[in-house]
N, C-alpha and C positions, 0 to 999 in steps of 0.2 A: 368434485376428483381434485387433489392436487396435480400442481407444475409435472411434480417426478411422475407421477401415471401419466398424465397426458404426453409427457416428453416420451415414456417406455413404449404407450400407444401409436405414437407418431410411429419409433423404431420398428414396429412391430409392423402396421399395419403399410405405413407409406414406404419406410427403408427396406425392411427385407419383404413385405408384402407374403407374410407366412401362408402358405397352403396347407390347406388338412391334410395328413400321413408325412409332411416333410422332417427331416429333420435341420433342426439347427446349431450353430457352433459360435461359441461366443468368446473373444478374446480380451481381457479385460487386467486391469491392476486391480488389488484389493482394495484403493480406496474408490472403485467404484463400485463395488457391493449392494449400496442401496437400490442402481438401477439395474445391475445385474438382475437381483431380486425380481426385479418388479417386470423386465424385459421378460425373464422366465416363464410368469405367473401369466405372462400375455400370450407368450407363445404358446403355453400349453393351451389357453381357451382359444385360441385361434386352430387349433386341431394339431400341433404339434406332436410327433410321437418319440422325439427325442431331444432335447436341450443340451448339449456338452459344454460344458464350463473351462476353459484353459485360463485357470488364473493365477498373478503374477505378483509377487513385493516389491516395491521399488528399493528397498532397505536390504532386503535380500539380494535384489539384481548388482546393487554396487558391490555385495559381501564379495561376492562372486566375483565381478569385473577385476577386483582390486587383488585379487588372493589366487583367483587361477591362473595356471599356467598359461600362454600363447599357446602350447599345440592343443590344450584342453577345448580351445575355441577355433580349430582349422578343422573339426570334422563334427557336422551334427548327428545325434545318435538315430539310425535307422528307425528307430521305436517311433520317434517324432514324427518324422516324414511320415510315414504308414499312417498313424492318425492322422492327420493334414488330411492326408490323399485317400481314407477312406471317407470322411466325408464329403470329399469334393469329389470324389467319383457318385457317391449319392444324391449329389447335386443338393448339398443342404445349402440354407442360407447362412451365409458366414456374416456376423457382425464385428467389428474391434470399437472398443472406447478406448479413447485415448487419454491419459490423463498425466501420465509421469512428466516431472519436470523437465524443461527442456536441459538441464544443464544436470540430467541425472548423473551421468559418465563423466564430467568434468573432473578432468586432473588423472584420469585411464591411461595407462601406454597406447598410444596412437596403431602402434603395429598392432597393436592385440585385437585393438576396436578394426582395422581393417581386416584384420585376418574372420573376428567374427562377422562382419560384414558379408565379405567375401564365401564363408563358407555358407552362410544362412541363403545368399543370395542364391548358389549353385543347388544348394538341396529343394529350395522352394520355386526352380525355374518354371515347373510345368504347370505346379499350382500357380502361379503370375502369367502364365500364356493365357491360363482357361480363364483368369479374373480379367485380363485388358482384354477378352474376347466376348465377355458377358458369358460363360459358357455356367454359372450358375449366380442366383443374387447375391449382392455383397452390400455394406452399408459399413461405412465411417462414421463415428459420432464422438463427441467428446463429454467426461463429466472431471470436474475439477479436485485434483490433489493439493495438499498444503502446499508442497513448495510451490507447482506451479502456479498457486493462486499468491503467494508472495512474491514472485517473480514479476506477476501483472500489478500487483498491490502492494508494493512495498510498505509502503506506512499504515497500511491496517493489520489490525490484531489475526492473529490466525482464521480463527473462526469467522471474522468479520471479511476477510479476504474470500475464504472458500466461499462465504452466500452470496459477496460481490459479482465473484465470477459463475456462479452458479446462474444467478440473473441474469447474466448479461448471455448465457449460453440460452437460457428459456430466452430469451431475448431474439437471438439470430434464429431459434427455432418456430419463431411464432406462435410459440406457449401462450402467449397473453392474446391472441387473436379469439374473438368468439368461438369459433371453429377454427381450430387449427390446420386438420382435414382439409379442411375447404381453401383454407390461405396457403398451403403445398400443390393444391390440387391447379392455383391459380396462377402461383408462380412457375409451374410446371409450363401450365402453356403460354408465360410471356415469356421463357427462355426459348420455347421451341419456336415462336415467331421470331427470333434474333438470327436461331440457325436455319429455318425456312429463307431469311433473306440472302444469308453468307453464302448457304450452298446453290441460290439462284445467282447469285453474283459469281461464281468458280472463280475466284481470282487465280492468277497464275502465282502470283506473291505478296507478301507482307513489307510495307518499310516504317520502321520505329525512328521517330525523332524524339529525345526528350535529354534530361542533364544526366550527360555521362552514357547517353544509350545512341547509338547511329547504327544500326544494322537493318538489314533486309534479309528476309528466308524466304525460299522458293516453299512451296505445297506441292503435294506429289499431283500427278494428273489426275486421279481419282480420288481426291481425298473428300472427305467429309466432315461435317460440322456435329456436333452433338455437344447434348446440357440437359441437364436436369436428371427427367427420369429414363433410362434405358429397360431392352425386354433382354431376357435370358434366352435360353436357346428351348424352353418350354413355354415361352411366348409370354413367362410373367412380366408384369411391369416391375422394375424397383427402384430406389433411389442410390446411391454407390454415395454419398457426401450429403452429409446432412449436419451443417449447414453446406448451402450452394448457393453462388449467385454467376457462376462462369457457365460462357458455351467456349466447346475448345476441338482443337484438330493434331493433325502430327505436321509438323514441318518435312519438307524433306533431306533426307539424312545428308545429305553434300551440296547443301542450295544454302546455308547460311553463312554470312558475310557482314565483319564489321564488330562493335564492339557495344556491350551490353553491361550498363551497373544494375545490381540489387538496391530495391529501395526500404525493404525491411529486413531485419534479422533474421537468416534461415537457421534452424534447432535441426542438428543430424546429428545422429550417432551419438547421443546424451551432451552435444556441445553446442555453442554457438559460433554462425559464421557471418561475419559482417563487413560493411565498407568493402564489397570486393567488386574486382569488375571482371569481366571473360571478353577474350578477344576469339571468335571465329574467323577461321579460312575454310570457303569448301567444305563448310558444316564442321570441322573439327575446332576445339578449342586450341588453339596453339599460344596463348600467351594469358597469365592470370596474376591476378592480385587480389590481399586482404587485409585489412587492417586489424582483423582479431579473428582467429581459428584460420591460418594460412595453411597450415601441418594441416587440419581434419578438412579442407579445400582441396588438397593436394590429395589426399586417400583416398578421397571419393572419386576424384578424377582418373585415379590409378586403379578403381575398381578393378576394372576391363575396359577393352577398345573401345564399348560401347557408351560408356560413362564420359568420354571426351564428346559427345554427339548430344542433338534435342532430339526427345521424344518426342514432347508435347508443348503448343502455344494455346491461352488460353485468356481469353478477354473477361475481366471483371470492370463495370462501372466505378470510378473514384465516388460518384455520390451512389451509393447502395447502402443499405438498412448494417453492413456490418461496419464498411468505409465510414457512414457516420456515427459511429459510437466515440468515434475519438480513441481506440484500447488499438495499442499494439498486445497480441495475446501471447507472443513467442510460441504458437503453435501453427504448421502450415496449414492445418483443417481451417482455421480459422483466419489466418491472416492471408491465404490464396485464394478468400471467398472476399477481399476486401482490396485486390488488388490485382490487375494484370499480371499474367506471370508463364514463366514456361517451364521447362523440364528436364532435368540431364537423363540420357537412359533411353530406356525401352518406350518403344510407341505402342500406344492401343488398337487392337488388330481393326475393332471397327471404323478406325479414323479413314478409311478407304471403304468404296462402294464391295460389297464382296467379304472384306476382311475378315468377319466372325469366323468363315470357313475355309481360310487358307491357314498354310502351314507358317511358322516364322521364316522360314528360308522363301514361301512366295512373298511373306510381308516384305520383307528385305529387297528383293526383287521388283518390288512395286515401288520402292524408294522409302520404306518407313525403317526404322532405325530398331535394332535390337541391343539390349545388355540384361546383365543380371540385377540392375539398379532402376530406379525412377525415383528422384527427386526435384522437387516443386522449389524456386525461387525468384521472388516476388520483385517485379520491374515495373510497376505501376506508379501513377501518381496524377497529380492536377495537372502535372505539366507533358505529361505524355500524349503525341500524336500519332496513331497507326493509318496509314493511308492501304489499300487493296490496290493492288497492281493488276489491270486486265494484259493479255498476252501480246498485246499492243505497247506494253508501257505505260498507257494512260493510269493516273492515277485518282481515286476516290477515296475523301475523308471517310473511316471506320470511326475512328475516335478523335475528337479535337478536345484540348485539355483535360484530358480523363475520361472524357464520358462519349458515350454513344451520339455519333453523327446519321447513322442511318438509319 
């Protein structure tokens, strides 16, 4: 079996855990067709009754973005929403394969991009709520495009760059292990060990200190840590991110204070944001700066009120497989699993006890942030220290010099 076939099998068996008689929905770019075809074959082999493919082409996306009027992006066609919600109502397994260049929409009018992001955020709010409460299985994975690969490996020829990036993706997916599925089960168990420790400690807050970072975040009273596999509303286990190296929970919406600086570039809306710093007071971003992509960051923070608050905090050791490649992927799926990170925007409902069965209003009352967006950015490094703070103010080291201390 080729490495690509093993990859497809992992996505179907571990990522989505496709069940007999289930529908599957795949979102991907044309660059990922070799993987899409294999995933489709494997999904039908597992008994899927329908595999729906939504395929886009990056060059066409660029042409639309540069030539359509801003008003064309202010509203999402109802049939697009209906298709997504049909598969959601059916509790399909959703796979998104990321391939696009992080600079896909560089140079596109920022007002147009802002209009697009707000429109899609509002149109798919209910779908996002379901994703964030594990209503159905979902998985995000990667496959290289030429443009993305050349950004990661600028000194290589196009074909060589694509091959090199694909090999790195195979490495992060543990494809080189004798039994990749068993390797993922071992990873799942090790991450859940950290989850159990953090849930047992039940810290009142986390305090961060590092270059350009000095802030504290309170955690909701009934917060829960999670990591690796999740369980959907049908009781089926799945892996939302492949690769993954993180454990995470949600901060208390109004309990974040201090400043934080990014340590890796953020790709957002087809543009790069880098060298940025956010200052929080009572949970809200009250000041920000950026060396690159300031206007893009501004538009992100203006998506809605919730975009100015945090919805996730994730812990990833500096000494981890993806980080140890020494590669900057310029892709959040991979870079966030090489670094501790936080997210602006909506919180996952399962981040508090009983949250999967709560409405967004109830989750808000419990201290979680709500937004039409959710954007992770990286703040981890070998110089980052994180301390757990108990209800009496005593501190226990969680991360020292970028790595686990518990």
